[in-house]
C-alpha positions in Angstrom: 149.2 -105.2 -97.3 151.1 -105.9 -100.0 149.0 -105.0 -102.6 148.7 -101.5 -100.8 152.3 -101.0 -100.7 152.8 -101.8 -104.3 149.7 -100.0 -105.2 151.2 -96.5 -103.9 154.2 -97.4 -105.4 152.6 -97.8 -108.6 150.5 -94.2 -108.0 154.1 -91.9 -107.0 155.5 -93.5 -110.2 152.9 -92.4 -112.7 152.9 -88.5 -110.2 156.7 -88.3 -110.5 157.3 -86.9 -114.7 154.6 -83.7 -113.8 157.6 -81.4 -112.3 159.7 -82.9 -115.0 157.2 -82.2 -117.8 156.8 -78.6 -116.7 160.7 -78.4 -117.0 160.7 -79.3 -119.9 158.5 -77.0 -121.3 160.0 -74.4 -120.1 163.2 -75.5 -121.1 161.9 -76.0 -124.8 160.1 -72.6 -125.1 163.6 -70.9 -123.3 165.7 -72.6 -126.0 163.2 -71.5 -129.4 163.3 -68.4 -128.2 167.7 -68.4 -128.1 167.7 -70.3 -131.5 165.2 -67.9 -133.0 167.3 -64.9 -131.3 164.3 -63.6 -129.2 166.4 -64.0 -126.7 170.2 -62.6 -127.3 173.6 -63.8 -126.7 175.0 -62.1 -123.6 171.7 -61.8 -121.9 170.8 -62.4 -118.4 168.1 -65.5 -117.9 166.7 -64.7 -114.3 164.9 -67.7 -112.3 162.5 -65.3 -110.7 161.9 -63.2 -114.2 161.0 -66.2 -116.1 159.5 -67.5 -113.5 156.9 -65.0 -113.2 156.5 -64.2 -117.2 155.7 -68.4 -117.4 153.8 -68.3 -114.8 155.4 -71.0 -113.0 157.6 -71.5 -109.9 161.2 -71.4 -110.0 162.0 -74.9 -109.8 161.3 -76.1 -113.6 163.2 -72.8 -114.5 166.2 -73.8 -112.3 165.8 -77.1 -113.8 165.1 -76.1 -117.2 168.2 -73.9 -117.3 170.4 -76.7 -116.3 169.6 -78.5 -119.6 169.9 -75.6 -122.0 173.6 -75.4 -119.6 174.4 -79.1 -120.6 173.6 -78.5 -123.9 175.6 -75.4 -124.2 173.2 -72.8 -125.0 173.5 -71.2 -121.5 176.1 -70.3 -119.7 177.0 -69.6 -115.9 179.1 -66.8 -114.9 180.4 -65.6 -111.1 178.0 -62.3 -110.3 175.8 -62.6 -113.4 174.3 -65.8 -112.9 172.7 -67.5 -116.4 173.1 -66.1 -119.6 172.8 -67.3 -123.1 176.1 -68.2 -124.5 177.7 -66.2 -127.5 178.9 -67.9 -130.1 182.7 -67.9 -131.2 184.9 -68.6 -133.7 186.7 -71.7 -131.4 183.2 -73.2 -130.7 182.0 -73.1 -134.5 185.4 -74.9 -135.4 184.6 -77.3 -132.6 180.6 -77.7 -133.4 181.1 -78.2 -137.0 184.9 -80.4 -136.4 183.0 -82.6 -134.1 179.6 -82.4 -136.2 181.4 -83.9 -139.0 183.5 -86.7 -137.8 180.1 -88.0 -136.3 178.4 -87.6 -139.3 181.4 -89.5 -142.1 180.6 -92.3 -139.5 177.3 -92.2 -139.7 177.7 -92.4 -143.5 179.9 -95.5 -143.0 177.4 -97.3 -140.8 174.4 -96.2 -143.4 175.8 -97.3 -146.2 176.6 -100.8 -144.2 172.9 -101.2 -142.4 170.3 -99.4 -144.4 167.8 -99.9 -145.8 166.6 -98.9 -149.4 163.7 -97.2 -147.8 165.5 -95.9 -145.3 168.0 -93.9 -147.6 164.4 -93.4 -149.5 163.9 -91.2 -146.4 166.6 -89.1 -147.0 165.4 -88.2 -150.0 161.9 -87.4 -148.9 163.4 -84.7 -147.0 165.3 -83.0 -150.2 162.6 -82.8 -151.6 160.8 -81.2 -149.0 163.5 -78.4 -149.0 163.2 -78.3 -152.7 159.5 -77.9 -152.5 160.4 -75.0 -149.3 163.2 -73.6 -151.5 160.6 -72.6 -154.2 157.9 -70.6 -152.3 158.2 -68.3 -149.4 161.3 -69.4 -147.2 160.7 -69.4 -143.8 164.6 -69.9 -142.7 163.4 -72.0 -139.3 161.4 -74.4 -141.4 164.5 -74.6 -143.7 166.5 -75.0 -140.9 163.8 -77.6 -139.2 164.2 -79.7 -142.1 168.3 -79.8 -142.6 168.3 -80.6 -139.4 165.5 -83.6 -139.5 168.0 -84.8 -142.9 171.0 -84.6 -140.4 169.4 -86.6 -137.4 167.7 -89.4 -140.0 171.2 -89.8 -141.3 172.7 -90.8 -137.9 169.5 -92.7 -137.4 169.6 -94.9 -140.2 173.1 -96.1 -139.3 172.2 -97.8 -136.8 175.0 -96.5 -134.7 173.0 -96.3 -131.2 175.6 -94.2 -129.6 176.4 -92.2 -132.3 173.0 -91.0 -132.4 172.5 -90.5 -128.8 176.4 -88.1 -129.3 174.8 -86.2 -131.9 171.7 -85.5 -130.4 173.1 -84.1 -127.2 174.6 -81.5 -129.5 171.6 -81.1 -131.7 170.6 -77.4 -130.1 174.2 -76.2 -130.6 174.1 -78.1 -134.1 170.9 -75.9 -134.7 171.9 -72.4 -133.1 175.1 -72.6 -135.9 172.8 -73.5 -138.7 169.9 -71.0 -138.1 172.9 -68.3 -137.6 173.7 -69.1 -141.1 170.3 -68.8 -142.8 169.4 -65.8 -140.9 173.2 -63.9 -141.9 173.1 -65.6 -145.4 169.7 -66.4 -146.2 170.5 -67.0 -150.3 173.7 -68.6 -149.6 171.5 -71.9 -147.9 168.5 -71.7 -150.3 170.4 -72.0 -153.8 172.8 -74.6 -152.8 171.6 -76.2 -149.8 169.2 -78.0 -151.7 171.9 -79.7 -154.1 174.4 -80.3 -151.3 171.9 -82.8 -149.3 170.8 -84.4 -152.8 174.3 -85.4 -153.9 174.7 -87.0 -150.4 171.8 -89.0 -150.7 173.1 -89.9 -154.2 176.3 -90.8 -153.3 174.6 -93.3 -150.2 172.1 -94.9 -153.0 175.3 -95.9 -154.6 177.3 -97.4 -152.0 179.9 -95.1 -152.3 181.3 -94.1 -148.7 184.3 -91.9 -150.0 182.0 -89.9 -152.4 179.7 -89.4 -149.6 182.0 -88.0 -147.0 183.2 -86.1 -149.9 180.1 -83.8 -150.7 179.3 -83.6 -146.6 182.6 -82.5 -146.3 182.1 -79.7 -149.1 178.4 -78.9 -147.5 180.1 -78.6 -143.8 183.4 -76.5 -145.3 181.5 -74.0 -147.1 178.8 -73.4 -143.9 181.5 -73.3 -141.7 183.6 -70.3 -143.4 181.0 -68.4 -143.9 180.0 -68.7 -139.9 183.4 -68.4 -138.8 184.0 -65.4 -140.7 181.1 -63.8 -139.7 181.5 -64.3 -135.7 185.0 -63.2 -136.5 184.3 -59.9 -138.0 
């Protein structure tokens, strides 16, 4: 009898992720549509319409919208329901200042903890950026590589809570990066590789101050441009 109860408990555990997996899928589809600007800032996200479009029930859509709300990509407004968040100048400032604080800390811990092989992993991402810049340039691919670089920087720091904090705001970071690239593609194509390469060089030299200086130059240029664009 005890074995039967235990078996039922295991089966229940194995069956539980189905709804969650569907919610994650819906959230991913909506996230990509928002980040690629196919769903516009300020646009309403109606549960029933989304459920019908994605051929699912409203439950997974409701869960997905909650996930995106936690990420800062969706807002709830009285009498309007869920809408796509609009990027404002104060949002840009908060995202960049918090991101720079996290990544400055990541640099300190990476220089202390990261192996040569881990730093070389960052170097390989820079090489991929350079190769992409030399052929037909896709802003989505370029943004993905940029995100991969900074995620890896946080990962090789060995600071688990830092990485968790960065991942929690990664959708907003990607939104800002993508906006910058879509609005001013030449700026990133010409300078992005050099920015990231200098950070890697400073990490290899174990120079915390220089690495943080290079990060600040990179962040400041992006923040200023996107801030001005949003203000305009």
